[in-house]
C-alpha positions in Angstrom: 27.2 103.8 -0.6 28.9 105.3 -3.7 26.4 106.8 -6.2 27.1 106.9 -9.9 24.9 109.2 -12.1 24.8 108.0 -15.5 23.3 109.6 -18.5 22.1 107.6 -21.7 21.3 104.8 -19.1 19.0 103.1 -21.7 21.3 102.9 -24.6 23.4 99.8 -25.6 26.6 101.3 -24.1 24.6 102.7 -20.9 23.4 99.5 -20.1 26.6 97.8 -20.0 28.0 100.8 -18.0 25.2 100.2 -15.7 25.7 96.6 -15.1 29.5 97.0 -14.6 29.2 99.9 -12.0 26.4 98.0 -10.1 28.6 94.7 -10.1 31.5 97.2 -8.8 29.3 98.3 -5.9 27.9 101.5 -6.9 24.3 102.7 -6.7 23.4 103.9 -10.1 21.0 106.7 -11.1 20.1 106.7 -14.7 19.0 109.7 -16.7 17.5 109.1 -20.2 14.7 110.4 -22.2 12.7 107.2 -22.4 11.6 105.0 -19.8 13.2 101.9 -18.6 14.8 100.0 -21.3 14.5 96.1 -21.9 17.3 94.4 -20.7 18.8 92.1 -17.9 17.8 93.2 -14.3 21.5 94.1 -13.7 21.4 96.5 -16.7 18.7 98.5 -15.0 19.7 101.6 -12.7 18.7 101.5 -9.1 16.9 104.8 -9.8 15.7 106.3 -13.3 15.1 110.0 -13.8 13.4 110.7 -17.1 15.3 113.7 -18.7 15.5 115.1 -22.2 19.2 116.1 -22.4 18.6 118.4 -25.3 16.4 120.7 -23.1 18.6 122.4 -20.4 15.5 123.2 -18.4 14.9 119.6 -18.1 18.5 118.9 -17.1 18.1 121.5 -14.4 14.9 119.6 -13.2 16.8 116.3 -13.2 19.6 118.1 -11.0 16.8 119.1 -8.5 15.8 115.8 -8.4 19.1 114.2 -7.4 19.4 116.7 -4.3 18.0 113.9 -2.3 20.9 111.4 -3.4 23.8 111.1 -1.0 27.2 109.9 -1.9 27.4 110.9 -5.6 31.1 110.4 -6.4 30.8 109.5 -10.1 29.4 111.0 -13.2 29.3 109.2 -16.5 28.1 111.4 -19.4 27.3 108.5 -21.9 24.2 109.9 -23.7 25.1 110.8 -27.2 23.1 112.1 -30.3 24.1 111.4 -34.0 22.8 113.5 -37.0 23.8 112.1 -40.4 22.8 115.2 -42.7 25.8 116.3 -44.9 27.5 119.6 -44.8 25.0 121.2 -47.3 22.0 119.9 -45.6 22.6 120.6 -42.0 20.8 123.4 -40.2 21.7 125.6 -37.2 18.7 123.6 -35.4 20.5 120.3 -36.3 23.9 121.6 -34.9 22.4 123.0 -31.8 20.4 119.8 -30.9 23.4 117.6 -31.2 25.6 120.1 -29.2 22.9 120.2 -26.5 23.0 116.5 -25.8 26.7 115.9 -26.6 28.2 119.0 -24.9 26.0 121.4 -23.1 24.4 118.9 -20.9 27.6 117.3 -19.9 29.0 120.6 -19.0 26.0 121.6 -16.9 25.9 118.2 -15.2 29.5 118.3 -14.5 29.4 121.8 -13.2 26.6 121.1 -10.8 27.7 117.8 -9.5 31.2 118.8 -9.1 30.0 121.7 -7.0 28.2 119.1 -4.7 31.2 116.8 -4.5 33.3 119.9 -3.4 30.7 120.9 -0.8 30.6 117.2 0.6 34.3 117.1 0.5 34.3 113.7 -1.0 36.0 114.4 -4.3 35.0 112.2 -7.2 35.4 111.4 -10.9 33.7 112.4 -14.1 34.0 110.1 -17.0 32.8 111.5 -20.5 32.2 109.2 -23.3 33.6 111.0 -26.3 34.6 109.4 -29.5 37.4 108.6 -31.9 35.7 111.0 -34.3 36.3 113.8 -31.8 40.1 113.1 -32.4 40.3 112.2 -36.1 37.7 114.7 -37.6 34.4 113.3 -38.9 32.2 114.0 -42.0 29.4 113.7 -39.6 29.9 117.3 -38.6 27.7 117.9 -35.7 28.8 114.4 -34.1 32.6 115.0 -34.5 32.4 118.6 -33.6 30.6 118.0 -30.3 32.8 115.1 -29.4 36.0 117.3 -30.0 34.3 119.8 -27.7 33.8 117.2 -25.2 37.4 116.2 -25.1 38.2 119.7 -24.8 35.8 120.2 -21.9 37.6 117.0 -20.2 40.9 118.5 -20.3 40.1 122.0 -19.3 37.7 120.7 -16.2 40.3 118.4 -15.2 42.8 121.3 -14.5 40.2 123.3 -12.9 38.8 120.5 -10.5 42.2 118.6 -9.6 42.6 120.8 -6.6 39.3 119.6 -5.3 40.1 116.0 -5.7 37.8 115.5 -8.6 39.3 113.7 -11.8 38.0 114.2 -15.1 38.8 111.8 -18.0 37.2 110.8 -21.4 37.1 107.6 -23.4 37.2 107.8 -27.3 35.4 104.7 -28.4 35.6 103.4 -32.1 32.5 101.8 -33.5 30.9 99.8 -30.8 28.1 97.3 -31.4 25.0 99.4 -30.3 21.9 100.7 -32.1 23.8 103.8 -33.2 26.3 101.7 -35.0 23.7 99.8 -36.5 22.6 103.0 -38.3 25.7 103.2 -40.2 25.5 101.9 -43.9 27.2 99.1 -45.0 29.9 100.8 -47.3 30.9 103.2 -44.5 31.2 100.5 -41.9 33.3 98.6 -44.3 35.6 101.7 -44.7 35.7 101.9 -40.9 36.7 98.3 -40.3 39.4 98.8 -42.8 41.0 101.4 -40.7 40.7 99.2 -37.4 43.6 97.1 -36.6 41.7 94.4 -34.9 39.3 94.3 -37.7 36.0 94.2 -35.8 33.4 96.3 -33.9 33.8 96.8 -30.1 31.6 95.3 -27.5 29.7 97.6 -25.2 31.3 96.0 -22.1 34.8 96.8 -23.4 33.7 100.5 -22.8 31.9 99.6 -19.4 35.0 98.3 -18.1 37.2 101.2 -18.7 34.7 103.4 -17.4 34.7 101.5 -14.1 38.6 101.8 -14.0 38.4 105.4 -14.7 35.9 106.1 -12.0 37.7 104.0 -9.3 40.9 104.2 -7.3 43.0 102.2 -9.7 43.2 105.3 -12.0 44.0 107.6 -9.1 46.8 109.5 -10.7 44.9 109.9 -14.0 43.1 113.2 -14.7 42.6 114.9 -18.2 43.3 111.8 -20.1 41.5 110.6 -23.2 41.7 106.7 -23.5 41.2 105.2 -27.0 39.1 102.1 -27.1 39.0 101.6 -30.6 40.4 98.5 -31.6 43.8 100.4 -33.1 41.9 102.8 -35.1 44.6 105.4 -34.3 47.4 102.9 -35.3 
């Protein structure tokens, strides 16, 4: 049985990824701060571990709880935190909280689970959910900065882990129809859609299918890649 560890499993994107990975034959272990989220049965992970990803001690506790999971071959770092304060209102605590969830937790989880993949001799795949904002820059400073860092982490870990048969790739979504996107004000959303060639927001399943592709053997010669799934935002 192939096991996928998925952070942010209760979010809109996380639920879609969970369903897609389970449909593809993976056992999914979900990590998220809240308990089981409402949704379709297939969107629920096979196992749920409560974890506050802003607390590195809690992340380590989750990693300890994962020691009895055999066959972990995929990690999907999907959890994300968004802070809307402007440059003059931000505090270091605001910045640290976003960086913890969006960058430090993915590093810690990737480091330890890659170590276990190497020990098991299985190889594996890590998929990081970054953001188009990590490539373009964003006035939402903590979010854009953390996602740019996640892209850098993806590329650096890809080089380090390739000799061990572990591939590391990222997805850079544009605006996706999730609760996080619902928090964007109408003026900003209109401005974003003006920059999107396809003129619409994306659906969570459109991210989930790319995650499944990057996790599996169909992408066996891809590592260090950042795949834009943004409706032509970069064009």
